[in-house]
MARMI-956405 format. One record per residue (C-alpha): residue number from 1; x, y, z. Coordinates in steps of 0.02 Angstrom, whole numbers, plus 50000, padded with zeros to 5 digits. Layout:
! MARMI-956405
{node NUM, {X, Y, Z}}
...
***
This chain:
! MARMI-956405
{node 1, {45443, 61335, 47751}}
{node 2, {45550, 61180, 47729}}
{node 3, {45734, 61204, 47686}}
{node 4, {45862, 61086, 47614}}
{node 5, {46041, 61101, 47677}}
{node 6, {46202, 61020, 47619}}
{node 7, {46355, 60985, 47725}}
{node 8, {46523, 60964, 47637}}
{node 9, {46688, 60927, 47724}}
{node 10, {46866, 60880, 47681}}
{node 11, {47003, 60844, 47807}}
{node 12, {47142, 60959, 47747}}
{node 13, {47163, 61127, 47662}}
{node 14, {47252, 61042, 47517}}
{node 15, {47095, 60943, 47474}}
{node 16, {46953, 61026, 47380}}
{node 17, {46765, 61023, 47401}}
{node 18, {46721, 61030, 47215}}
{node 19, {46645, 60856, 47201}}
{node 20, {46534, 60885, 47353}}
{node 21, {46482, 61060, 47296}}
{node 22, {46433, 60986, 47127}}
{node 23, {46325, 60858, 47221}}
{node 24, {46243, 61001, 47319}}
{node 25, {46207, 61093, 47155}}
{node 26, {46133, 60937, 47075}}
{node 27, {46016, 60919, 47225}}
{node 28, {45957, 61099, 47200}}
{node 29, {46024, 61159, 47368}}
{node 30, {46042, 61349, 47367}}
{node 31, {46224, 61405, 47394}}
{node 32, {46171, 61496, 47553}}
{node 33, {46118, 61328, 47626}}
{node 34, {46283, 61239, 47590}}
{node 35, {46393, 61225, 47743}}
{node 36, {46576, 61186, 47707}}
{node 37, {46734, 61161, 47805}}
{node 38, {46909, 61092, 47794}}
{node 39, {46932, 61002, 47959}}
{node 40, {46954, 60825, 48020}}
{node 41, {46794, 60729, 48054}}
{node 42, {46866, 60648, 48210}}
{node 43, {46743, 60741, 48321}}
{node 44, {46592, 60854, 48306}}
{node 45, {46677, 61015, 48365}}
{node 46, {46672, 61093, 48191}}
{node 47, {46605, 61271, 48168}}
{node 48, {46508, 61242, 48005}}
{node 49, {46432, 61081, 48073}}
{node 50, {46376, 61171, 48232}}
{node 51, {46302, 61313, 48128}}
{node 52, {46208, 61185, 48022}}
{node 53, {46141, 61096, 48176}}
{node 54, {46079, 61264, 48244}}
{node 55, {46003, 61320, 48077}}
{node 56, {45893, 61167, 48044}}
{node 57, {45708, 61171, 48088}}
{node 58, {45570, 61038, 48088}}
{node 59, {45532, 60979, 47912}}
{node 60, {45705, 61025, 47845}}
{node 61, {45822, 60902, 47759}}
{node 62, {46010, 60885, 47778}}
{node 63, {46103, 60804, 47633}}
{node 64, {46283, 60743, 47630}}
{node 65, {46382, 60667, 47487}}
{node 66, {46435, 60524, 47602}}
{node 67, {46405, 60497, 47787}}
{node 68, {46595, 60492, 47814}}
{node 69, {46592, 60679, 47769}}
{node 70, {46469, 60707, 47913}}
{node 71, {46567, 60605, 48041}}
{node 72, {46710, 60479, 48049}}
{node 73, {46647, 60393, 48206}}
{node 74, {46492, 60283, 48213}}
{node 75, {46447, 60350, 48385}}
{node 76, {46459, 60533, 48327}}
{node 77, {46366, 60497, 48165}}
{node 78, {46222, 60412, 48254}}
{node 79, {46219, 60547, 48387}}
{node 80, {46210, 60685, 48255}}
{node 81, {46074, 60595, 48158}}
{node 82, {45977, 60565, 48321}}
{node 83, {45986, 60753, 48355}}
{node 84, {45920, 60788, 48180}}
{node 85, {45779, 60661, 48200}}
{node 86, {45735, 60736, 48370}}
{node 87, {45717, 60904, 48280}}
{node 88, {45610, 60816, 48147}}
{node 89, {45745, 60844, 48015}}
{node 90, {45777, 60713, 47881}}
{node 91, {45954, 60655, 47842}}
{node 92, {46005, 60594, 47669}}
{node 93, {46173, 60520, 47619}}
{node 94, {46188, 60514, 47430}}
{node 95, {46329, 60388, 47413}}
{node 96, {46250, 60259, 47527}}
{node 97, {46071, 60297, 47470}}
{node 98, {46017, 60323, 47650}}
{node 99, {45860, 60421, 47692}}
{node 100, {45810, 60428, 47876}}
{node 101, {45630, 60466, 47833}}
{node 102, {45609, 60277, 47813}}
{node 103, {45638, 60136, 47940}}
{node 104, {45747, 60045, 47813}}
{node 105, {45852, 60203, 47792}}
{node 106, {45879, 60214, 47981}}
{node 107, {45932, 60031, 47987}}
{node 108, {46050, 60050, 47839}}
{node 109, {46128, 60205, 47917}}
{node 110, {46172, 60107, 48073}}
{node 111, {46241, 59958, 47975}}
{node 112, {46344, 60064, 47853}}
{node 113, {46412, 60174, 47993}}
{node 114, {46470, 60021, 48089}}
{node 115, {46551, 59944, 47935}}
{node 116, {46637, 60108, 47890}}
{node 117, {46711, 60128, 48064}}
{node 118, {46766, 59944, 48064}}
{node 119, {46854, 59970, 47896}}
{node 120, {46940, 60129, 47957}}
{node 121, {46998, 60048, 48120}}
{node 122, {47061, 59895, 48026}}
{node 123, {47158, 60006, 47904}}
{node 124, {47237, 60103, 48048}}
{node 125, {47283, 59941, 48136}}
{node 126, {47364, 59869, 47978}}
{node 127, {47457, 60032, 47952}}
{node 128, {47524, 60030, 48131}}
{node 129, {47576, 59848, 48113}}
{node 130, {47665, 59888, 47949}}
{node 131, {47759, 60033, 48027}}
{node 132, {47811, 59926, 48176}}
{node 133, {47872, 59787, 48062}}
{node 134, {47970, 59910, 47954}}
{node 135, {48053, 59987, 48108}}
{node 136, {48097, 59814, 48171}}
{node 137, {48185, 59781, 48005}}
{node 138, {48280, 59944, 48028}}
{node 139, {48189, 60038, 47891}}
{node 140, {48194, 60227, 47915}}
{node 141, {48021, 60303, 47902}}
{node 142, {47983, 60484, 47869}}
{node 143, {48090, 60613, 47785}}
{node 144, {48261, 60555, 47726}}
{node 145, {48402, 60596, 47844}}
{node 146, {48508, 60735, 47773}}
{node 147, {48688, 60679, 47781}}
{node 148, {48821, 60806, 47831}}
{node 149, {48919, 60873, 47684}}
{node 150, {49100, 60822, 47650}}
{node 151, {49165, 60984, 47726}}
{node 152, {49067, 60958, 47889}}
{node 153, {49216, 60912, 48001}}
{node 154, {49318, 61058, 47937}}
{node 155, {49172, 61179, 47956}}
{node 156, {49135, 61118, 48134}}
{node 157, {49319, 61141, 48182}}
{node 158, {49321, 61319, 48114}}
{node 159, {49155, 61357, 48200}}
{node 160, {49217, 61288, 48367}}
{node 161, {49374, 61396, 48350}}
{node 162, {49257, 61544, 48322}}
{node 163, {49328, 61573, 48149}}
{node 164, {49150, 61556, 48082}}
{node 165, {48983, 61616, 48148}}
{node 166, {48840, 61492, 48155}}
{node 167, {48763, 61581, 48004}}
{node 168, {48924, 61556, 47905}}
{node 169, {48936, 61373, 47958}}
{node 170, {48756, 61345, 47903}}
{node 171, {48790, 61429, 47737}}
{node 172, {48946, 61323, 47707}}
{node 173, {48860, 61159, 47752}}
{node 174, {48693, 61199, 47672}}
{node 175, {48603, 61137, 47828}}
{node 176, {48466, 61217, 47931}}
{node 177, {48513, 61258, 48110}}
{node 178, {48419, 61113, 48192}}
{node 179, {48491, 60990, 48065}}
{node 180, {48666, 61061, 48092}}
{node 181, {48654, 61032, 48280}}
{node 182, {48582, 60857, 48255}}
{node 183, {48725, 60810, 48138}}
{node 184, {48849, 60891, 48259}}
{node 185, {48784, 60784, 48402}}
{node 186, {48798, 60626, 48295}}
{node 187, {48972, 60681, 48238}}
{node 188, {49030, 60702, 48418}}
{node 189, {48951, 60538, 48474}}
{node 190, {49050, 60446, 48341}}
{node 191, {49207, 60523, 48415}}
{node 192, {49266, 60589, 48248}}
***
């Protein structure tokens, strides 16, 4: 008996799988044959993916909404599809209209996977260059630095004289402990 499976993945817990689950439903894939997970696609060490690869049998079909949901790396994608083909399992990517049951589908899979990885690598490179350029211009990246409050010097003095506990000093300054110590170090370095 031939089965159809669907693999759906998002990278973080904040993201949702709704769009991919709707695609699985529209393909008539039974809910018990839908494998989902919320993990990065950077490698193939994903529990639901491994379960899917174990579950498939000759004649089965694996469907994904987009091949980037199956794998982020061309090498991993082609390796996974090769394993499916070796098991005589068809692979279909809806977004790219790829069906490995045809020679044209196999060719298109390889071309699209290469282009997708090229685009991702180019984006990461541009992002790294932008970050480096911003740092060179002195732009602070990340969370804003929390400035010490106006009463910081007075609070530090009282804390150093043991008139305040660290908990009281934190309460008066409104800072978390790590931030308090970071601002204290900067404060002392300035020689204030």
